[in-house]
Every structure is written in C-alpha cells, then in structure tokens.
C-alpha positions in Angstrom: 0.0 0.0 0.0 1.4 3.3 -1.0 1.9 5.9 1.8 -0.3 9.0 1.7 1.4 12.1 0.4 -1.1 14.5 2.0 -3.3 14.9 5.1 -6.8 15.2 3.7 -9.2 17.1 5.9 -12.9 17.4 5.0 -15.8 19.1 6.8 -13.8 20.7 9.7 -16.3 22.6 11.8 -14.5 22.8 15.2 -15.2 26.1 16.9 -15.1 28.8 14.2 -14.1 26.6 11.3 -16.7 26.8 8.5 -16.9 23.3 7.0 -13.2 23.5 5.9 -11.7 21.2 3.4 -7.9 21.2 2.6 -5.0 18.9 1.9 -1.7 19.4 3.8 1.5 17.9 2.4 3.2 15.3 4.6 6.9 15.5 5.3 7.0 19.2 4.8 7.3 22.2 7.1 3.8 23.8 7.0 2.9 27.1 8.6 -0.7 27.8 9.5 -1.0 31.6 9.8 -3.6 34.3 9.9 -5.1 37.0 12.1 -6.3 36.4 15.6 -9.5 34.4 15.7 -9.2 33.0 12.2 -9.1 29.4 13.4 -5.4 28.5 13.4 -5.5 26.8 16.8 -8.8 25.2 16.0 -7.4 23.6 12.9 -3.9 22.6 14.3 -4.7 21.6 17.9 -8.4 21.1 18.2 -8.9 19.2 14.9 -5.7 17.6 13.5 -3.9 16.9 16.8 -7.1 15.9 18.6 -8.0 13.4 15.9 -4.5 11.9 15.8 -4.3 11.7 19.6 -7.8 10.1 19.7 -6.8 7.4 17.2 -3.6 6.7 19.1 -5.6 6.2 22.4 -8.0 3.9 20.6 -5.1 1.6 19.7 -4.2 1.1 23.4 -5.6 -1.4 25.8 -8.6 -0.5 28.0 -6.3 -0.4 31.1 -3.9 2.0 29.4 -6.7 4.3 28.2 -7.9 4.8 31.8 -4.7 6.6 32.9 -4.5 8.9 29.8 -6.3 12.1 29.1 -9.2 11.7 26.7 -10.0 14.1 23.9 -13.4 14.3 22.3 -13.7 13.6 18.6 -13.3 16.8 16.7 -16.3 18.1 14.6 -15.0 16.9 11.2 -16.2 14.6 8.5 -12.9 12.7 8.2 -9.1 13.2 8.3 -7.1 10.8 6.1 -3.3 10.3 6.0 -2.6 11.2 9.7 0.8 10.3 11.2 1.5 9.9 14.9 1.1 13.4 16.4 3.0 15.6 18.8 1.8 19.0 19.9 3.7 21.7 21.7 1.7 24.7 22.9 3.1 28.2 23.1 3.3 28.5 26.8 6.0 28.4 29.4 6.4 25.0 31.0 8.7 23.7 33.7 11.9 23.8 31.6 14.7 26.2 32.1 16.3 28.8 29.8 18.4 26.1 28.1 15.4 23.8 27.4 14.8 22.7 23.8 12.0 21.0 22.0 13.9 17.7 22.5 14.3 18.1 26.2 10.7 19.3 26.8 9.3 16.4 24.8 11.8 14.0 26.5 13.1 12.7 23.2 16.6 14.1 23.6 18.1 10.9 25.1 16.6 8.7 22.4 17.8 11.1 19.6 21.4 11.1 21.0 21.3 7.2 21.1 20.0 7.1 17.5 22.7 9.5 16.2 25.4 7.7 18.1 24.5 4.3 16.6 23.2 5.2 13.2 24.9 8.6 12.4 28.2 9.2 10.8 30.9 11.3 12.4 32.7 13.7 10.2 36.3 15.0 10.9 36.2 18.8 11.2 39.7 19.1 9.8 39.6 17.1 6.5 35.9 16.4 6.2 36.5 12.6 6.1 34.3 10.0 7.8 35.4 9.0 11.3 35.4 5.2 11.8 36.0 3.0 14.8 39.4 1.3 14.8 40.7 -1.5 16.9 44.0 -1.5 18.6 45.4 -3.9 15.9 44.2 -1.5 13.2 46.0 1.4 14.8 49.2 -0.5 15.3 49.2 -1.6 11.6 48.5 1.9 10.5 51.4 3.3 12.5 53.8 0.6 11.2 52.7 1.3 7.6 52.8 5.1 7.7 55.7 5.7 10.1 58.1 2.8 9.3 61.6 3.6 10.5 60.5 6.9 12.1 60.7 7.8 15.8 57.2 8.3 17.2 55.9 9.6 20.6 52.8 8.0 22.2 50.8 10.7 24.0 47.7 10.8 26.1 45.7 13.9 27.0 46.0 14.8 30.7 44.4 18.1 31.4 43.9 21.7 30.2 44.3 24.3 33.0 45.7 27.7 34.0 49.3 28.0 35.1 48.3 28.5 38.7 46.6 25.0 38.7 49.4 23.3 36.7 52.0 24.3 39.3 50.1 22.0 41.7 49.1 19.2 39.2 52.4 18.6 37.5 54.3 17.4 40.6 51.4 14.9 41.1 52.0 13.5 37.6 55.7 13.1 38.5 54.7 11.2 41.7 52.6 8.8 39.6 55.7 7.9 37.6 55.5 10.1 34.5 58.7 11.7 33.4 57.8 13.9 30.4 54.8 15.9 29.2 54.0 18.0 26.2 53.0 21.6 27.1 51.3 23.5 24.3 53.2 21.3 21.7 56.6 21.2 23.4 58.1 18.2 25.1 59.2 19.0 28.6 60.8 17.0 31.5 58.8 17.1 34.7 62.1 17.6 36.6 62.9 20.8 34.7 62.9 24.0 36.7 60.4 26.7 35.6 58.3 24.1 33.8 55.2 26.3 33.8 55.8 29.6 31.9 55.6 32.6 34.3 54.4 35.0 31.6 51.4 32.9 30.6 48.9 35.0 32.6 45.5 33.4 32.8 45.7 31.5 29.5 45.0 27.8 29.8 47.8 25.4 28.8 47.2 22.0 27.2 49.1 19.1 28.9 49.7 15.7 27.2 51.4 12.8 29.0 54.3 11.2 27.2 53.5 7.5 27.5 56.4 6.1 25.5 58.9 7.0 22.8 59.8 4.3 20.2 60.8 3.6 16.6 58.2 2.1 14.3 59.6 -1.0 12.6 
C-alpha cells in the first residue's frame, strides 16, 4: 500500500471553522498563519492533533486508556493520512532557559542514542568520515605510515591555567610520568620553571608522554 502524500481534511467545523476542506503535504514544514480568531489553533490543535491523539488512544488497551487524558472527537467529517502526532503549545512549561524541543518532549536521550548508533561522524579538519578502529588497526596503520621513524605516544592529561598546573604537574611526577607536552613542546617534569611565568591566565594544554619508540 502506497503511503499517503497529504493529510486530507474534509468538513472541519470545530469552533469557528466553516466546513473547511484542505490537503496538507506530509513530510514538509507547513505554517498555519492568519489574524487572531481565524481558526489557526482550532485547525492545528483542536482538529488535527485531537484526531491523531484520539486514534492513538483507541489503539491502546482499556487499562492504558484509563490513565491517559481523553479528547473528544473533533467536529470533522474525516481526516485521512494522519501520522503519529506531537503538539507543543506556546506557553512556558517547567523547563529552564536552556530547554529545547527535544528536552521538553523527552526525546533528547533517544535522539542522542540514535545519532550515536546510526549517524556518521565527520572529521572537522579534513571532512572525512570518522570510523572506529581496533588496537590492531591502529598498530598496523602506524607501522605502515611511520616505518623507521621515531614516534611519541601521547595521552591527554588536562587543560588548565598556570596556577593550577603548578600543583598538578608534581602529582604527575609522583605517579611515575617523566615527560609531558606543554602546548606542543616536550618538557621534562624535573625541569625548573616548567610552567611559563608570563602565561597570565591563559590555559595550557598538557599531554602525557607514555612512550617513545621507533616504528619497525
């Protein structure tokens, strides 16, 4: 059966609607506009949404219907081609200033899960597709691209202001690390004046030097 391309509404008489008939394209962004009192909310909320919600309620068990709000059937001859409906009214709810449609409707977590599993990550530097690689894949790539070269294995440690680094770097030394990379330069943790004094309040990127080796 071919999916409907339009929502067909016939004989809509809810509130101030005058036996309205129209076809609304599906899968499109449709704006219902007009002066105050022209029937915008009567069409969108009290007719289309009410009928979609009512049909959804009818598909549930009698026990489930008892705990859900019931909407009366809108005054309309028929509505064909309806999809599952979701309505957001223009009023302030319990959300905060950073609330979005996704958080208000509680679909944010599901959307994040969907994008994480089905989406494709794109590298912001070269525009290529980011793919998951195993440890063996990474080892083989290093051996193929860096054969005979000296490489340094790094791990991100922290990003902090100089005042914080003066306390954190000695702790890294106590944990057994000997070298770090500060803003792109390899430094020994035993060096005096490791943290630049003229850095002001700018944050400094710190990477741990895990190992140094020659790819072969």
